[in-house]
Structures are given as structure tokens and as C-alpha cells.
C-alpha positions, 0 to 999 in steps of 0.5 A: 526508500528508507526503513521504519521499524514499527512493533505493534504486538505481536508483529515487528517489522521494517516498513520502506517509506519514501516520498509520496511522488516517488512511491506512486510513480514506482508501483505504475512504472516498476509494477503495473499497480493502480489505486484500486482502493482508498480511504482515510484512518483515524489519525489523518492519513490514508491507506491505499490498495494498489492492484495489478488486475493482470497479475494479481499483485498488490501493495498496501500503502499508508501516506500523508501528503509528502512521505508514503510508507509501504505496509504490506505486498503480495501476489494473487488475491485470495478472495473475491469481496462481492458488493451488496449493490 
């Protein structure tokens, strides 16, 4: 994966980016994480949350038609968001 430095006050961090298919396959094969939510961003990319429902791990990615970048990873869920439906 390629590292990309990004800064948005007050946070600066290196994001890992790779071809979209490589990221999706890696999340599924190495971490058993699969998409549980996605939404379109104002910039035209997609933000998605991949999660492993067994161990609680998750990865947040942003991607376009070619490249995906890992925005955040975590280990366990902290809250449950209940639907109003």
C-alpha cells in the first residue's frame, strides 16, 4: 500500500492507499471484514465501513473507481446505533 500524508486541522496522519480491488480483497481475506455501510461523499468518492461481526474489528475506507484509502481502523464497537424504523 502507498502512504499518503493528509492534514485537516487538528489531525495529521498518513493514510494507506492501494487499488480498490486489492483493499477489498485484503479486508475480506485477512480480516474477514465486509461492507456494512457506505455513502457518497460531497467530493464524489464513497465512504464505507467494513466490519467483522464476530470479533468487532472495523475499517473505514474512502474510495473512487480505482483507489481506496484506509481512513481508520478499530477493534471493538463502542456504541450501538438503533434505527428509528
